[in-house]
FIPARO-868706 format. One record per residue: residue in three letters; y, z, x of N, C-alpha, C, O, CB in turn; residue number from 1. Coordinates in steps of 0.05 Angstrom, whole numbers. Glycine has a CB too. Layout:
<recs>
<ALA <Y Z X> <Y Z X> <Y Z X> <Y Z X> <Y Z X> NUM> ...
</recs>
This chain:
<recs>
<MET <-128 -502 39> <-140 -478 51> <-170 -477 45> <-178 -485 23> <-126 -453 42> 1> <THR <-185 -467 63> <-214 -464 59> <-218 -439 41> <-201 -422 39> <-229 -461 86> 2> <PRO <-242 -438 28> <-247 -414 12> <-245 -388 28> <-236 -368 18> <-275 -415 0> 3> <ALA <-253 -389 53> <-251 -365 70> <-222 -357 74> <-215 -333 74> <-265 -369 97> 4> <GLU <-204 -377 78> <-176 -371 82> <-163 -361 56> <-146 -343 57> <-161 -396 91> 5> <VAL <-171 -372 33> <-161 -362 8> <-170 -333 3> <-155 -317 -6> <-171 -380 -15> 6> <ARG <-196 -328 9> <-206 -301 6> <-190 -281 23> <-182 -260 13> <-236 -299 14> 7> <ALA <-184 -288 48> <-169 -270 65> <-141 -265 54> <-131 -243 55> <-167 -282 93> 8> <LYS <-128 -286 43> <-102 -283 33> <-102 -266 7> <-84 -249 3> <-89 -310 27> 9> <LEU <-122 -270 -10> <-125 -254 -34> <-128 -225 -27> <-115 -207 -39> <-148 -264 -51> 10> <LEU <-145 -219 -8> <-150 -191 -1> <-125 -178 11> <-121 -154 8> <-173 -189 19> 11> <GLU <-109 -194 24> <-84 -184 36> <-62 -180 15> <-47 -160 17> <-74 -203 58> 12> <ARG <-60 -198 -4> <-37 -198 -22> <-41 -185 -49> <-22 -177 -62> <-28 -226 -26> 13> <LEU <-66 -184 -59> <-71 -173 -85> <-72 -142 -84> <-76 -130 -63> <-97 -184 -96> 14> <ASP <-68 -130 -107> <-71 -101 -109> <-101 -94 -108> <-117 -109 -118> <-57 -90 -135> 15> <PRO <-108 -71 -97> <-136 -63 -96> <-148 -59 -124> <-133 -52 -143> <-139 -38 -79> 16> <LEU <-174 -63 -126> <-187 -60 -152> <-185 -32 -163> <-184 -29 -188> <-217 -67 -149> 17> <ASP <-183 -12 -146> <-181 16 -156> <-152 25 -158> <-147 49 -161> <-197 34 -138> 18> <GLY <-134 6 -156> <-105 14 -156> <-92 13 -183> <-68 17 -186> <-90 -3 -138> 19> <TRP <-108 7 -204> <-96 5 -231> <-89 32 -242> <-104 52 -240> <-115 -9 -250> 20> <ASP <-65 34 -254> <-56 58 -267> <-45 50 -294> <-27 34 -295> <-34 73 -250> 21> <PRO <-56 61 -316> <-47 53 -343> <-17 58 -348> <-5 47 -366> <-63 66 -363> 22> <ALA <-5 75 -331> <24 81 -335> <41 60 -321> <66 61 -324> <30 109 -324> 23> <MET <29 42 -306> <45 22 -291> <58 3 -311> <46 -4 -331> <28 7 -271> 24> <VAL <83 -5 -305> <96 -25 -322> <88 -53 -312> <77 -56 -290> <127 -21 -321> 25> <ALA <94 -73 -328> <87 -100 -321> <106 -111 -299> <130 -105 -299> <89 -118 -346> 26> <ASP <95 -126 -281> <110 -139 -260> <123 -165 -271> <146 -172 -263> <93 -146 -236> 27> <ARG <109 -179 -289> <118 -205 -299> <114 -205 -330> <99 -189 -340> <103 -228 -286> 28> <SER <128 -224 -343> <125 -224 -372> <135 -250 -384> <147 -267 -370> <141 -201 -384> 29> <ASP <128 -254 -410> <139 -277 -425> <169 -276 -427> <182 -296 -431> <127 -277 -453> 30> <PHE <181 -252 -422> <210 -248 -425> <225 -256 -399> <249 -257 -400> <216 -220 -432> 31> <ASP <210 -262 -378> <224 -270 -353> <241 -294 -357> <263 -296 -346> <203 -275 -330> 32> <LEU <231 -313 -373> <246 -338 -379> <261 -336 -405> <277 -353 -412> <227 -361 -380> 33> <ASN <257 -314 -420> <270 -310 -446> <280 -281 -449> <271 -267 -467> <251 -318 -469> 34> <PRO <298 -272 -432> <305 -243 -433> <318 -235 -459> <317 -211 -466> <325 -237 -410> 35> <GLU <330 -253 -473> <343 -246 -498> <324 -239 -520> <331 -227 -540> <361 -269 -508> 36> <LEU <298 -245 -517> <278 -239 -537> <268 -211 -536> <256 -201 -555> <255 -258 -534> 37> <ARG <272 -197 -514> <260 -171 -510> <272 -150 -529> <258 -134 -540> <264 -162 -481> 38> <GLY <298 -150 -532> <311 -130 -549> <313 -104 -534> <305 -102 -511> <295 -126 -575> 39> <GLU <324 -84 -547> <329 -58 -534> <309 -37 -541> <307 -17 -527> <357 -49 -542> 40> <ARG <293 -41 -562> <273 -21 -569> <248 -22 -552> <239 -44 -545> <265 -24 -599> 41> <LYS <237 1 -545> <212 1 -530> <189 -7 -548> <189 1 -572> <208 29 -517> 42> <ARG <170 -21 -537> <148 -30 -553> <123 -15 -545> <120 -6 -522> <143 -61 -549> 43> <LEU <105 -11 -564> <79 1 -558> <61 -22 -549> <53 -39 -565> <67 16 -583> 44> <LEU <54 -22 -523> <38 -43 -512> <8 -36 -511> <1 -13 -506> <48 -50 -484> 45> <ARG <-8 -55 -516> <-37 -52 -514> <-48 -63 -488> <-41 -85 -481> <-51 -65 -538> 46> <ASP <-65 -48 -474> <-75 -56 -449> <-97 -77 -453> <-114 -75 -470> <-87 -33 -433> 47> <ALA <-96 -98 -436> <-116 -119 -437> <-121 -128 -408> <-106 -121 -390> <-107 -143 -454> 48> <ALA <-142 -144 -404> <-149 -154 -378> <-160 -182 -381> <-173 -188 -402> <-169 -136 -363> 49> <VAL <-156 -199 -361> <-169 -225 -360> <-182 -229 -333> <-175 -216 -314> <-148 -248 -365> 50> <LEU <-203 -245 -333> <-216 -252 -308> <-205 -279 -299> <-204 -298 -314> <-247 -253 -312> 51> <VAL <-197 -280 -273> <-189 -305 -261> <-212 -313 -243> <-212 -306 -219> <-161 -301 -245> 52> <PRO <-231 -329 -253> <-256 -334 -238> <-252 -358 -220> <-246 -380 -229> <-279 -340 -258> 53> <LEU <-257 -354 -194> <-254 -375 -174> <-283 -383 -165> <-296 -368 -152> <-237 -366 -149> 54> <VAL <-291 -407 -172> <-318 -416 -166> <-318 -431 -140> <-301 -448 -135> <-329 -435 -189> 55> <GLU <-336 -424 -122> <-337 -435 -95> <-354 -461 -96> <-378 -461 -92> <-350 -415 -75> 56> <ARG <-340 -484 -101> <-353 -510 -102> <-350 -524 -75> <-333 -517 -59> <-340 -527 -124> 57> <PRO <-368 -543 -69> <-367 -557 -43> <-340 -571 -38> <-332 -573 -15> <-389 -578 -42> 58> <ASP <-327 -580 -59> <-301 -594 -56> <-277 -575 -59> <-255 -585 -62> <-299 -617 -75> 59> <GLY <-282 -549 -59> <-260 -530 -61> <-263 -511 -84> <-281 -514 -101> <-233 -545 -64> 60> <LEU <-245 -491 -85> <-246 -471 -106> <-237 -482 -133> <-217 -497 -134> <-229 -447 -98> 61> <GLN <-251 -475 -154> <-245 -484 -181> <-240 -459 -198> <-253 -438 -194> <-268 -501 -193> 62> <VAL <-222 -461 -217> <-216 -438 -235> <-228 -444 -262> <-223 -465 -274> <-185 -434 -237> 63> <ILE <-244 -425 -272> <-256 -428 -299> <-234 -421 -320> <-223 -399 -318> <-281 -410 -302> 64> <LEU <-230 -439 -338> <-211 -434 -360> <-225 -441 -387> <-245 -455 -387> <-185 -451 -357> 65> <THR <-215 -430 -408> <-226 -436 -435> <-205 -447 -453> <-181 -444 -448> <-238 -410 -447> 66> <ARG <-215 -461 -474> <-197 -468 -496> <-205 -451 -520> <-228 -451 -528> <-198 -498 -503> 67> <ARG <-187 -435 -530> <-193 -417 -552> <-201 -432 -577> <-192 -454 -582> <-169 -399 -558> 68> <SER <-219 -419 -592> <-229 -431 -616> <-207 -438 -636> <-187 -424 -638> <-250 -413 -629> 69> <ASP <-211 -459 -651> <-192 -467 -672> <-193 -450 -696> <-176 -452 -714> <-197 -496 -680> 70> <THR <-213 -432 -697> <-215 -414 -721> <-203 -386 -716> <-202 -370 -735> <-245 -411 -728> 71> <LEU <-193 -381 -692> <-182 -355 -686> <-155 -352 -701> <-142 -372 -707> <-178 -351 -656> 72> <SER <-147 -327 -706> <-123 -323 -721> <-98 -324 -704> <-76 -327 -716> <-124 -296 -734> 73> <SER <-100 -323 -678> <-76 -324 -660> <-83 -341 -636> <-105 -343 -627> <-67 -296 -652> 74> <HIS <-62 -353 -625> <-64 -370 -601> <-86 -391 -604> <-100 -397 -585> <-70 -352 -576> 75> <THR <-88 -402 -628> <-109 -421 -634> <-108 -445 -616> <-87 -458 -612> <-107 -430 -663> 76> <GLY <-130 -452 -603> <-132 -476 -587> <-119 -475 -560> <-119 -495 -546> <-121 -499 -602> 77> <GLN <-107 -453 -553> <-92 -451 -528> <-112 -448 -504> <-134 -437 -508> <-72 -429 -529> 78> <ILE <-102 -456 -481> <-118 -452 -456> <-114 -423 -447> <-92 -413 -447> <-109 -472 -434> 79> <ALA <-136 -410 -439> <-135 -382 -432> <-156 -375 -412> <-176 -390 -408> <-138 -364 -457> 80> <PHE <-152 -353 -398> <-173 -341 -382> <-192 -325 -401> <-183 -316 -422> <-162 -322 -360> 81> <PRO <-217 -321 -394> <-233 -303 -409> <-222 -275 -407> <-215 -266 -385> <-263 -303 -400> 82> <GLY <-220 -261 -429> <-209 -234 -428> <-202 -223 -456> <-207 -237 -476> <-184 -234 -411> 83> <GLY <-192 -199 -456> <-185 -186 -481> <-176 -157 -477> <-172 -149 -454> <-209 -187 -501> 84> <ARG <-173 -143 -498> <-163 -115 -496> <-183 -97 -484> <-207 -101 -486> <-154 -105 -524> 85> <LEU <-174 -75 -472> <-191 -55 -460> <-203 -37 -482> <-189 -29 -500> <-176 -38 -439> 86> <ASP <-229 -32 -480> <-242 -12 -497> <-235 16 -487> <-228 19 -464> <-272 -17 -499> 87> <PRO <-237 36 -504> <-232 63 -495> <-248 71 -471> <-272 67 -470> <-237 83 -518> 88> <GLY <-235 82 -450> <-249 90 -426> <-252 68 -405> <-262 74 -383> <-275 101 -433> 89> <GLU <-245 43 -412> <-249 21 -393> <-225 18 -375> <-202 25 -382> <-254 -5 -408> 90> <GLY <-230 8 -351> <-209 -2 -334> <-209 -32 -335> <-226 -44 -349> <-213 7 -304> 91> <PRO <-190 -46 -322> <-188 -75 -325> <-211 -90 -313> <-218 -111 -324> <-163 -84 -311> 92> <VAL <-224 -81 -292> <-246 -95 -280> <-270 -96 -299> <-281 -117 -304> <-254 -82 -253> 93> <GLU <-277 -73 -310> <-299 -72 -329> <-293 -89 -354> <-310 -103 -364> <-305 -43 -337> 94> <ALA <-268 -87 -364> <-261 -102 -388> <-263 -132 -383> <-273 -147 -399> <-233 -94 -397> 95> <ALA <-252 -141 -360> <-253 -170 -353> <-281 -180 -351> <-287 -202 -361> <-237 -175 -328> 96> <LEU <-299 -165 -338> <-327 -173 -335> <-341 -174 -362> <-356 -192 -368> <-341 -155 -316> 97> <ARG <-336 -153 -378> <-348 -152 -405> <-339 -176 -422> <-355 -189 -435> <-342 -126 -419> 98> <GLU <-313 -181 -422> <-302 -202 -439> <-313 -229 -430> <-318 -247 -447> <-272 -202 -439> 99> <ALA <-315 -233 -404> <-326 -259 -394> <-355 -263 -402> <-363 -285 -408> <-324 -260 -363> 100> <GLU <-370 -241 -403> <-398 -243 -412> <-398 -249 -442> <-414 -265 -451> <-413 -216 -407> 101> <GLU <-381 -236 -458> <-381 -239 -487> <-371 -267 -495> <-381 -279 -513> <-365 -217 -500> 102> <GLU <-350 -276 -481> <-337 -301 -489> <-351 -326 -479> <-355 -345 -494> <-308 -301 -480> 103> <ILE <-359 -326 -454> <-370 -351 -442> <-398 -347 -430> <-409 -365 -419> <-352 -361 -421> 104> <GLY <-409 -323 -432> <-436 -318 -422> <-438 -317 -392> <-459 -323 -381> <-454 -338 -433> 105> <LEU <-416 -310 -378> <-416 -309 -349> <-430 -284 -340> <-419 -262 -344> <-388 -311 -338> 106> <ASP <-453 -286 -327> <-468 -263 -317> <-453 -250 -294> <-446 -263 -274> <-497 -272 -308> 107> <ARG <-447 -224 -298> <-431 -211 -277> <-445 -209 -250> <-432 -202 -230> <-424 -183 -287> 108> <GLY <-471 -214 -250> <-485 -214 -224> <-475 -236 -206> <-480 -235 -182> <-514 -217 -229> 109> <PHE <-462 -257 -217> <-451 -279 -201> <-422 -274 -193> <-410 -290 -178> <-454 -305 -216> 110> <VAL <-410 -252 -203> <-381 -248 -200> <-375 -226 -180> <-387 -204 -181> <-369 -240 -228> 111> <GLU <-356 -232 -162> <-347 -212 -142> <-317 -208 -145> <-301 -223 -134> <-354 -222 -113> 112> <PRO <-308 -188 -160> <-279 -182 -162> <-268 -175 -135> <-280 -161 -119> <-274 -160 -182> 113> <VAL <-244 -185 -129> <-232 -180 -102> <-204 -167 -104> <-195 -156 -84> <-230 -206 -87> 114> <GLY <-191 -168 -127> <-165 -155 -128> <-151 -160 -155> <-160 -176 -171> <-147 -165 -106> 115> <LEU <-129 -146 -159> <-114 -148 -183> <-87 -162 -178> <-73 -157 -159> <-108 -120 -195> 116> <SER <-81 -181 -196> <-55 -195 -193> <-34 -181 -210> <-40 -159 -221> <-58 -225 -203> 117> <ALA <-10 -192 -212> <12 -179 -225> <6 -174 -255> <-2 -192 -269> <38 -195 -222> 118> <ARG <11 -149 -264> <8 -143 -292> <29 -159 -308> <52 -162 -300> <12 -113 -297> 119> <TYR <20 -169 -332> <37 -188 -347> <40 -179 -375> <20 -174 -389> <24 -217 -345> 120> <GLU <65 -177 -384> <70 -169 -412> <74 -194 -429> <90 -211 -422> <95 -151 -414> 121> <THR <60 -195 -452> <63 -218 -470> <82 -211 -493> <86 -188 -499> <35 -226 -480> 122> <VAL <93 -232 -505> <111 -228 -527> <96 -217 -551> <108 -206 -570> <125 -255 -534> 123> <THR <69 -219 -551> <53 -209 -573> <45 -180 -570> <31 -169 -587> <28 -226 -576> 124> <GLY <55 -167 -549> <51 -138 -547> <28 -129 -530> <19 -106 -533> <47 -127 -573> 125> <TYR <18 -145 -512> <-3 -137 -493> <8 -135 -465> <27 -150 -457> <-26 -157 -494> 126> <ILE <-3 -117 -449> <3 -116 -420> <-24 -123 -407> <-43 -107 -407> <14 -88 -411> 127> <VAL <-25 -146 -394> <-50 -158 -385> <-52 -155 -354> <-34 -161 -340> <-52 -187 -393> 128> <THR <-75 -145 -345> <-81 -143 -317> <-101 -166 -309> <-124 -165 -319> <-93 -115 -309> 129> <PRO <-92 -185 -293> <-111 -206 -284> <-128 -196 -261> <-118 -186 -241> <-95 -231 -275> 130> <VAL <-155 -199 -265> <-174 -191 -245> <-184 -216 -231> <-198 -232 -243> <-198 -174 -257> 131> <VAL <-177 -220 -206> <-184 -244 -191> <-212 -239 -179> <-217 -219 -167> <-163 -251 -169> 132> <ALA <-229 -259 -182> <-257 -256 -173> <-268 -282 -162> <-261 -304 -172> <-275 -245 -195> 133> <PHE <-286 -280 -143> <-301 -303 -134> <-327 -305 -150> <-339 -284 -156> <-308 -302 -103> 134> <VAL <-335 -329 -157> <-359 -333 -173> <-379 -350 -157> <-372 -373 -150> <-353 -346 -201> 135> <ARG <-402 -340 -153> <-423 -355 -138> <-435 -377 -156> <-443 -371 -178> <-445 -336 -127> 136> <PRO <-437 -401 -146> <-449 -423 -162> <-478 -416 -169> <-491 -400 -156> <-448 -450 -147> 137> <GLY <-488 -429 -190> <-515 -424 -200> <-515 -411 -227> <-537 -409 -239> <-530 -407 -181> 138> <PHE <-492 -403 -238> <-491 -390 -264> <-494 -411 -286> <-489 -435 -282> <-465 -374 -267> 139> <GLU <-501 -402 -309> <-501 -419 -333> <-484 -405 -354> <-486 -382 -360> <-531 -423 -344> 140> <LEU <-466 -421 -366> <-448 -410 -386> <-458 -415 -414> <-470 -436 -419> <-420 -422 -383> 141> <LYS <-453 -396 -432> <-460 -399 -460> <-436 -390 -477> <-435 -366 -485> <-486 -382 -467> 142> <PRO <-417 -408 -481> <-393 -400 -496> <-399 -390 -524> <-417 -401 -538> <-374 -423 -498> 143> <ASN <-385 -370 -532> <-387 -359 -559> <-369 -377 -577> <-345 -376 -575> <-378 -329 -561> 144> <PRO <-380 -392 -596> <-364 -411 -611> <-344 -398 -629> <-325 -410 -638> <-382 -428 -628> 145> <ALA <-348 -372 -635> <-329 -358 -652> <-303 -353 -637> <-282 -349 -649> <-340 -332 -661> 146> <GLU <-304 -354 -610> <-280 -348 -594> <-271 -371 -576> <-248 -373 -570> <-286 -324 -577> 147> <VAL <-290 -387 -568> <-285 -408 -547> <-294 -435 -557> <-317 -439 -565> <-299 -401 -521> 148> <ALA <-275 -454 -556> <-282 -482 -564> <-292 -498 -541> <-307 -517 -544> <-258 -495 -577> 149> <ASP <-283 -491 -516> <-290 -507 -493> <-286 -490 -468> <-269 -472 -467> <-273 -533 -491> 150> <VAL <-302 -496 -447> <-299 -484 -421> <-297 -506 -400> <-313 -525 -402> <-322 -464 -414> 151> <PHE <-279 -504 -381> <-276 -525 -361> <-266 -512 -335> <-258 -489 -335> <-257 -547 -371> 152> <GLU <-267 -528 -314> <-257 -519 -287> <-234 -536 -279> <-234 -560 -283> <-280 -520 -266> 153> <THR <-214 -523 -266> <-190 -536 -256> <-187 -529 -227> <-191 -505 -220> <-164 -529 -273> 154> <PRO <-181 -548 -209> <-178 -541 -180> <-157 -520 -176> <-134 -522 -185> <-172 -566 -164> 155> <LEU <-164 -499 -160> <-144 -479 -153> <-121 -492 -138> <-98 -484 -141> <-157 -457 -137> 156> <ALA <-127 -511 -121> <-106 -525 -105> <-85 -537 -124> <-61 -537 -117> <-118 -546 -87> 157> <PHE <-93 -549 -146> <-74 -560 -165> <-57 -538 -177> <-33 -541 -179> <-89 -575 -188> 158> <LEU <-69 -516 -186> <-55 -495 -199> <-36 -480 -180> <-16 -468 -189> <-74 -476 -212> 159> <MET <-42 -480 -154> <-25 -466 -135> <-6 -485 -121> <8 -477 -102> <-43 -453 -114> 160> <ASP <-4 -509 -131> <16 -529 -120> <41 -527 -137> <40 -535 -160> <4 -558 -119> 161> <PRO <64 -518 -126> <88 -515 -142> <98 -541 -154> <114 -541 -173> <110 -502 -126> 162> <ALA <90 -563 -142> <98 -589 -153> <86 -593 -181> <96 -610 -197> <88 -612 -135> 163> <ASN <65 -578 -188> <53 -581 -214> <62 -559 -234> <52 -558 -257> <23 -579 -212> 164> <HIS <82 -543 -226> <92 -522 -243> <117 -532 -258> <136 -542 -245> <99 -496 -227> 165> <GLN <117 -531 -284> <139 -540 -300> <150 -517 -316> <136 -499 -325> <131 -564 -318> 166> <ARG <177 -517 -320> <190 -498 -338> <198 -514 -363> <218 -528 -362> <215 -484 -324> 167> <GLN <182 -511 -384> <187 -527 -408> <200 -510 -429> <201 -485 -427> <161 -539 -418> 168> <PHE <209 -523 -450> <221 -508 -473> <217 -524 -498> <212 -548 -498> <251 -503 -468> 169> <TYR <218 -509 -520> <219 -522 -546> <242 -509 -562> <251 -487 -557> <192 -519 -561> 170> <GLU <252 -524 -581> <274 -515 -598> <263 -495 -619> <246 -502 -634> <289 -538 -612> 171> <ALA <274 -471 -618> <265 -449 -636> <283 -446 -660> <280 -427 -675> <264 -424 -621> 172> <GLY <301 -464 -665> <319 -463 -688> <345 -449 -681> <347 -433 -663> <306 -448 -710> 173> <GLU <366 -456 -696> <393 -445 -693> <403 -448 -664> <417 -430 -654> <393 -415 -701> 174> <GLY <396 -470 -651> <405 -475 -624> <392 -459 -603> <401 -459 -580> <434 -471 -623> 175> <ARG <370 -444 -609> <357 -427 -590> <333 -442 -577> <320 -458 -591> <347 -401 -603> 176> <ARG <329 -438 -552> <307 -449 -538> <287 -428 -529> <295 -406 -520> <317 -466 -514> 177> <ARG <262 -434 -530> <241 -416 -520> <229 -429 -495> <218 -451 -497> <219 -410 -542> 178> <TYR <232 -416 -472> <222 -427 -447> <195 -416 -439> <188 -393 -447> <243 -420 -424> 179> <PHE <179 -432 -425> <153 -423 -416> <144 -440 -393> <154 -463 -389> <132 -424 -439> 180> <TYR <126 -430 -376> <114 -446 -355> <92 -463 -366> <78 -455 -385> <104 -427 -332> 181> <ALA <88 -486 -354> <67 -504 -361> <56 -518 -336> <71 -524 -318> <76 -525 -382> 182> <MET <30 -523 -336> <17 -537 -314> <-2 -558 -326> <-26 -554 -325> <2 -517 -296> 183> <PRO <8 -580 -338> <-9 -600 -350> <-29 -611 -330> <-21 -619 -308> <8 -622 -363> 184> <TRP <-54 -612 -338> <-75 -622 -320> <-92 -642 -337> <-109 -633 -352> <-93 -599 -308> 185> <GLY <-87 -668 -333> <-101 -688 -349> <-94 -684 -378> <-71 -682 -385> <-131 -686 -344> 186> <GLU <-115 -682 -394> <-111 -677 -423> <-108 -648 -430> <-104 -641 -453> <-134 -689 -439> 187> <ARG <-110 -630 -410> <-107 -601 -415> <-79 -593 -411> <-66 -599 -391> <-126 -586 -396> 188> <PHE <-68 -578 -431> <-41 -568 -430> <-42 -538 -425> <-44 -523 -444> <-25 -575 -456> 189> <ILE <-40 -531 -400> <-41 -502 -392> <-12 -492 -393> <5 -501 -379> <-53 -499 -363> 190> <TRP <-7 -472 -410> <20 -463 -414> <21 -434 -423> <0 -421 -426> <35 -481 -435> 191> <GLY <45 -424 -428> <48 -397 -439> <40 -375 -419> <45 -377 -395> <33 -394 -464> 192> <ALA <28 -355 -430> <20 -332 -413> <1 -339 -391> <2 -328 -369> <8 -310 -430> 193> <THR <-18 -358 -397> <-37 -366 -376> <-23 -379 -353> <-28 -372 -330> <-58 -385 -388> 194> <ALA <-5 -397 -359> <11 -410 -337> <29 -390 -324> <33 -391 -299> <28 -434 -348> 195> <GLY <40 -371 -339> <57 -350 -327> <41 -333 -308> <52 -326 -286> <69 -333 -349> 196> <MET <17 -326 -314> <0 -310 -296> <-7 -326 -271> <-9 -315 -249> <-25 -300 -310> 197> <LEU <-12 -352 -274> <-18 -369 -251> <6 -371 -233> <4 -371 -209> <-28 -396 -261> 198> <ARG <30 -374 -245> <54 -375 -230> <59 -349 -215> <67 -350 -191> <78 -381 -248> 199> <ALA <53 -327 -228> <56 -301 -214> <36 -298 -191> <43 -287 -170> <51 -278 -234> 200> <LEU <12 -309 -194> <-8 -309 -172> <2 -326 -149> <0 -319 -126> <-35 -319 -182> 201> <TYR <13 -350 -156> <25 -367 -135> <47 -351 -120> <48 -351 -95> <37 -393 -147> 202> <ASP <65 -338 -135> <87 -324 -122> <76 -302 -104> <86 -297 -82> <106 -311 -143> 203> <ARG <55 -288 -113> <43 -266 -97> <31 -277 -71> <33 -264 -50> <22 -252 -114> 204> <LEU <19 -300 -72> <5 -311 -49> <23 -327 -30> <18 -326 -6> <-18 -328 -58> 205> <TYR <43 -340 -41> <57 -360 -24> <87 -357 -24> <100 -375 -12> <50 -387 -34> 206> <SER <98 -336 -35> <127 -334 -37> <141 -332 -10> <165 -338 -8> <135 -310 -54> 207> <ASP <127 -324 11> <140 -322 37> <136 -347 54> <144 -347 77> <128 -298 52> 208> <GLU <125 -367 42> <121 -392 57> <141 -413 48> <135 -431 33> <92 -403 54> 209> <GLY <165 -410 59> <187 -429 52> <203 -421 27> <220 -436 18> <175 -456 47> 210> <GLY <197 -397 17> <212 -387 -6> <201 -398 -32> <185 -416 -33> <241 -395 -4> 211> <LEU <210 -386 -55> <202 -394 -81> <213 -421 -88> <236 -427 -81> <209 -373 -102> 212> <ILE <198 -437 -102> <206 -464 -110> <210 -464 -140> <192 -457 -155> <186 -486 -101> 213> <SER <234 -472 -149> <239 -472 -178> <223 -494 -191> <220 -516 -181> <269 -476 -183> 214> <ALA <213 -488 -215> <199 -507 -231> <218 -525 -245> <238 -516 -256> <179 -494 -251> 215> <PRO <213 -552 -246> <231 -570 -261> <230 -564 -291> <209 -555 -301> <223 -599 -255> 216> <GLU <252 -570 -304> <254 -564 -333> <250 -589 -350> <262 -610 -344> <282 -551 -339> 217> <THR <233 -587 -370> <228 -609 -388> <226 -598 -416> <221 -574 -420> <203 -625 -380> 218> <ARG <229 -616 -436> <227 -608 -464> <199 -616 -474> <188 -636 -465> <249 -621 -481> 219> <THR <188 -600 -492> <162 -606 -503> <163 -601 -533> <181 -589 -544> <140 -589 -490> 220> <SER <143 -611 -547> <140 -607 -575> <123 -583 -581> <118 -576 -605> <129 -631 -589> 221> <ALA <113 -568 -560> <96 -545 -564> <111 -523 -579> <135 -520 -576> <85 -534 -537> 222> <SER <96 -508 -594> <109 -486 -609> <90 -463 -612> <97 -443 -625> <119 -496 -637> 223> 
</recs>
């Protein structure tokens, strides 16, 4: 699809930027593949947002992703979107733009948010709103080394191809398996909540085109 066709589909299928309500429950979660982990008690969830930046390159749309710093206390070294928790009084769009500026130095003057994807609940207690945006080329990134070890771009066409979606698992002990989505791209292992949010975006955009396609199951050593 051309960038113009992708833009039209995003505007049609995503939730409007002003449609966020903090009382809304998550549409998708880490528990979708692991329902037994949820338990029966209600959890106090913290609101967060991520930016899903689509860069308009001559050879197609690219998604900016980061590798988290090896010095962070959680999710060390994992592939992620720029993002973080909402500050008091913030909505997801403002939080996603602020976090992208703080983490990778992405000037919001190059960013055009177009819609909100499915809210995603993580096993670590966050409810994340993905803010999908187009990014005009010409920007310069300045990653914050305290938070980001690397920044790279991955073709949106690769990430939206269900042939590249895997349902992997690792052994969690006592015969239990922990399942997660993964989209390995070269030496980059995109998995967990980031892959789950990408899968949710694929479902939102393409689920009516031939139906949902199940991801193949494989075992991994990830933990």
